[in-house]
N, C-alpha and C positions, 0 to 999 in steps of 0.2 A: 192502340191497346196491344197489338202484336209486338210492336217495337219495344214497348215497356217491358213486356214479358221476356223478350230476348235479352234486354239489358240486365234484367234481374237474374236471369239464368247465367249470364256471362259473369256477373259479379260474384254470384254464389260459387260458380265453378273455380274462379280465381282464388277466392278465399280458401276453398277446399285444397287447392294445390299448395298454397302457402302453409297450410296446417300439416299436410302430408309430407312436405319436403324435408322436414326434420327427421322423418323415418322413411328413407327412400325405398327400403325393401318392401314395406307395407304398401306404399304408394304404387310401386311398379306391379306388385302381385295383383292388386285389386283392379288396375286399369289397363293392364297389358293387352288382353284380348279385345277389350272394347275399342281401344284406340288403334289397335293394329289394323282393324278392318276399315278404319276411316282414312288412313294415310295413304297417299299415293306417292309414286316415285318423284313426282314434281315437287313435293314438299320436302321430302327427306334428303335427297342428295345435295341440293344447294345449302340447306341448313347444316348438314354435316361438314361440308367444305368450309363454310364460314366459321363454324365452331373450331375446327382444327387450326385454321389460319390465325384466328384471334388469339388462342392460347399460345401458339408458337411465337407470335409477334411480341406478346407481353413478356414471356419467359426470356427471350433474347435481350430485350431492353433492360430488364432487371439484372440479368447475368453480366451485362457490360458494366453496369454501375457497380456491382459487387466486385468485379475484377479490377476496376480502377482503384477502389478503396484498398483491396488486397495488395496491389502493387505499391501503394503509398505506405502501407504497413511494413512491407518487406524493406523498402528503402529506409524507413525510420530505424528498423532493427539493425540494418547495416551501419547506420550512423552511430548507433549506440555501441556496437562492437568496436568501432574505430576509436571512439572516445574512451572506452574502458581500457584499451591498449595504451592510450595516451596517459591515463591516470597511473597505470602501472609504471610507466617510465618516469613520471614525476616522483612517485613514491620511492622508487629505487634510488633516485638522486638524493631525496630527503633522508633516507636511511643511511646513505653513505656519508652525508654531512654530519649526521648524528654521531657517527663513530669517530669523527675527527675532534681535535682539540677545540675547546670553546673559544670563539673569536667573534669580533664584530662582523667581519666580512662573511663568515660562515652563517652567522645568525641572520643577517640581512638577506643572504641568498636563500636560506631556508624559508624565510617569510615570503619571499617572492615566489618560490616554488610552491609553497602551500597555497598562496593566493591563486596561482594558476590552476593548481589541482582542484581547488574548491570551485573555481569558475567552470572547469570542465564537468565537475559533478553536477553543477547547476544545469548545464546543457543536457546532461544525461537525464536528469529528473524531468526537464521540460520535454525531451523527446519521449520519455516513457508515458507522460501524461497525454501527449498528442497521440501516441500509438494506441493507448487505451481508448481514447475518444473515437479514433478511426474504427477500431474494432466494434465499438458500440454502434456507431453510425452504420457500419456494414451490416450488422445483424438486424438493425432496425429497418434498413432498406430491404433486406431479404424478406423479413416478416411482413412488411407492408405490401411488398409485391405479391406474396402468396395470398394475403388477405384480399387484395384486389382481384386476384385470379378467381378465388372462390366466389366472391360476390358477383363477378361477371358471369361465371358459369351458372350460378343460381338464376340470374336474370334471364340468360338464354334458355335454360331448361323450363323456367316458369312460362316464358313467352311461347315456347314450343308446345308445352302441354295445354296452355290456354287456347292456342289455336286448334288443338285437337278436340278440346272440350266443346268449342263453339262450332265445330264442323256440323253440317247437317246430319241429323240422325237418320241412319239407314240400317235396315236389318241385314243380317248376313246374306240372305238370298238376294236382296237388292244389290249389295256390293258385288257379289259374284256375277250377277247378271249384267251389271253395268261395266264390268271388266271385259277385256277382250277374251280372256280365258281364265279358268280357275287357277292356272299356273301363275298368271300375272298377279292375282290377288294374294296368293301365298308368297310370291316373290317380294311383294311389298311388306308382307308380314315379317319375312326374314330380315329385310333391311331395317325395319323398325327395331327388331330385337337386337341387332348388332349396334345400332345407335344408342339404344337404351343402356345396353351393357357398357358401352364406351363412356357414356356420360356418367353413369353411376360409378364406374371404376375410377374415372378422373377425379370426381369429387371426393371419393373416399381417400385417394392418394394425397390430394391437396390438404385434406383435413388432418391426415396423419403428419404431413410435413409441417403444417402450421403448429400442431401440438409440440413437435420436437423443437421448432424454432422458438416457440414461446418459453419452453423450458430453458433453452440457451440464453434467451433474452433476460429471463429472471436472474440467471447467474451473472450475466454481464451487468445488469443494473446493480447487483450487489457489488460487483467490481468497481462500478462507477462511484458508488458511495465510498469505496475504499480509496478513491482518488483524493479524499480529504487529507490522507496521510502524506502522500508526496507533495501536495500543495503546501501543507504546513512545513514540510521539510525544506521546500524551496525557499520559503521565507526565512527559515532558520539558517540555511546555508548562506544566503545573501547577507544576513546580519554578521555572520562570522567572517565573511570576506571583508566587510567594512571594518570590523574590529581588528583584523589582522593588518590591514593597511594602516590603521591608526596606530597600532603597536610599532610598526616599522618607522613611521614618521616620528613618533615620540622617542624611540630609541636613537634615531639619528640626531634629533634635537638635543637630547640629554648628553650625548657623547660628542657632538660636533664632528661626527664621522671619524673620531680618533680611537684607535685601538687601545691606547693608554687610558683614555677616559672611560672606555668600556670596561677595562680590567678594574679600574677604581670603582665603577658603579657596581660590579659584581661583588667586590670586597665589602662595599658599604651595605649591600643587601644582606650579605652573609652575616655581618656584624649585627645588623638590626634584627635578623631572624634569630640569632643566638640570644640576644637580649630578651626578645619576646618569649623565647622558649624557656629561659630561666624563670620568667614570671609565671609561665604555665606550670613549670615543675613545682613551684611553691604551692600553687593551688591544688595540684594533683596529689601532693604529699599530704595534704590536709583532708582529702576526701574520706579516706578510710571506709570506702564502700565495700561491703562484703559480697563476694561472688561465690555462689553455690555451684560447683561444677555439675551437680546433678541436674541443674535447670538449663543446661546448654547441651547441644548435640555432642556426641563423641567425636574425637579427632578421627579423620579418615572416613567419615560418614558421607561425604560428597553431597551435602545438602545444598550447597551453593553452585550456581552456574557461573561460567566465566563472564565477566562484564564487557568483554570485547570479542569480536568475531575472530580476529587474528591475535594470538597470544605470544608475546615475547617479553620475558622478564628482564628488566634492566637492573633491579635491585631487590634483594630478598628481604625477609623479615628478620629482625634481631641484629646481632652484632656483625654487620656486613663490613667489608673493607672501607666503604664510604662513611658509614656511621662511626667506625673506629677512628678514621682519619679526621673526623669533625666532632670531637667530644663536647665542644662548647655548645653544639646544637642538640645533640642527642643525649647529653648528660649521662653517658654510660648505659642508658637503657636500650640503646640500639634503635634500628629503624622500626617504626610502629606499624608498618604495613608492607605491602608489596607494590613496586613500581612496574608498570607495563609501558612498553614503547607504544606511543599513539600520537601520530602527527595531528596538528591542529585541525579540528573539524571531524575527527573520527567519532562515530556514534557510540555512546556509552549506554550499557543495558543494566537494568536492575538485576542483581544476582539472585534475588528471590522475591516473591510477592511480599508486600508489606505496606506500611504507611510512611509517607515522607514526614519526618519530624523536625527537620531543620534544613535551611538553605541560607547561605550568606556569601559575602564577598569581602575578604579581608583587605583587598586592594583599595576598597573605598576609604580605608583609614590610612592616612598618609604615613609612610614609613613602616607599615605593618606588613612584613613579608612572611606570610605563613602559608595557609592552604589556598589562598586566592579564592576562586569561586568553588564552592563545595556543596554537596548534598548528603544528608544522612537519612537512611531508611531503617525503620524499626520493623523486625520480623516477628512472627508469632512463636518462633521456636527458641526465644531467648537470646538471639543474636541481633546485632545492629551492624549495618555496613556503611562505610564512608567512601565517597567519590570526590577526589580533590584535584585542583589545578585545572578546572574546566574553563572552556571559553564561553559556554552558554548552558544554562539549565532549561529544561522544557517541562518541568513539573512544578508543583506548588506545595507549600506546607499543608498537611492534612489530606493530601491526595492519596488515594489507594492505588498502588501500582502492581502490576503482575510480573512474574518472572520473564525476563527477556525484553521487557518494554523499554523503549528508548526514553532515557531520562535527561539526556544532555549530550554535550560534545566535548571532547578533550581539548586541552589548551596548554598555555604556558604561563598561567597566572600564579601569583603568590611567589614563594621562594622556590624557584625552579631553574635549573641550569639548561633546560631544554624541554620541549613539549613531551608530556607523558601523563599517565593516569596514576595517581596514588590511590590505592585501594586498601582500606582498612576494615578490619572485623573486630567487633567488641562484644563482650558479654553485656547485654543490655542493663543488667543490674548495676554495673560499675561505671557507666558513662553518663555524663550530663552535658547539656549545651549551655555554655556560659557566655554572657556578655560582659566584657571588661569595662565596667562603668568607672572604676576608680584608678584605672591604669594611667600612668603619667604620660606615656608616649603613644599608647595604643588604645586610648579611650574610645569606646564604641565598637571595638572589634568583637565579633561573635564566632566562637569555634567550639567543637566538642572537646571536653577534657575528661580523663578517666583515671580511675585507680590503676596502678601499675598491673595488678592482677587481671584487669579487664581487657588488656590488650591481647588479642589472639592472633596466631599465625594464620593468615588467610588460606594458605596452601593446605592447611589441615582440614579445610571444609569445602574446598573446590573440587 
């Protein structure tokens, strides 16, 4: 019967400890004096030593793991820096080739450099993904370590207090009389106070660290979700590498590696583009779509963002020297957009939020050398923007896009003497997307056509 009563008391005391542990201040205040007079130096000192050793051992183990991960992160970042310098050197060579006369040798070399640059870009993207995963792993390790520390501290304290609860009940006079002296009793009391303060302070500190790490972990988990973007970009970059290699092989096959054959190929493309442009001019002259200037932003309003991170204009809007020298293509209307230098695989951004209203690829129609791969976005302010000669589009018709969102990658598709972005701005009222169903030579081609008054100078709105 006595044993059963003792077991019941022991269980009830342990449950009380578990309840009070969530409020250490309340627990310590209520039980300090009672437990103080029950504890002797024999219990306190070994327990304190074990407690300190246990915490120190765990902290060192987790610190080593975190340090190893940090070293890997540093090494990855160094690799990324080296690769970024390599990309700059490739880009410099590509830009130099772009300023030289058009030739088969220069075009093939440019394609080779572009492929190498894209492959380095892929390596950088892979390293960035790995680095981010290492950072997440490092934070997770630190948080797990602190959580384990807190749990172990709780277990030690609960066991300590359980031992104190189950100690034989003695009155204060009995404890003093059983000690060698009153000083010994009070010395035990002082030691208990130091241990209690140390334990409580350690738990409070670890709880604060845990809260901070959890906040960091939440931010890192968000960053982990953002890994979807570089993973998607990785797939897109690999697709462009394959298409670039295919373009080089196709070019070599068509020209038989002959400069003369290459010149003839360019002349044929130019003639076919001119013929198609004449057909477009006929349709556009019949549109007669009225454009109300009051429904579009004022020139100089700066409502559009640049579609590229690095801006270098290679041909302006209107009657440029190139358009004047090629009247059969431009029909006296001049260049209908602005051309920006952009090597194959350069990310293209939406100039303003809007809805994708058209996507097509004129290269799918044999002999149709026009915009190549293109995207058109309709904006809410009365403007529409065109992005042409792309190597890949990453959006779909009907999709809502935001300003600065990646919508594709630059290329050399359609009628293009070199990789670049053709950027066009239209008054939405005066532009339509037409599929040429009745065309003799370009049947099935789809492109935007507009009333002449709907063509706007992009630089007036950028």
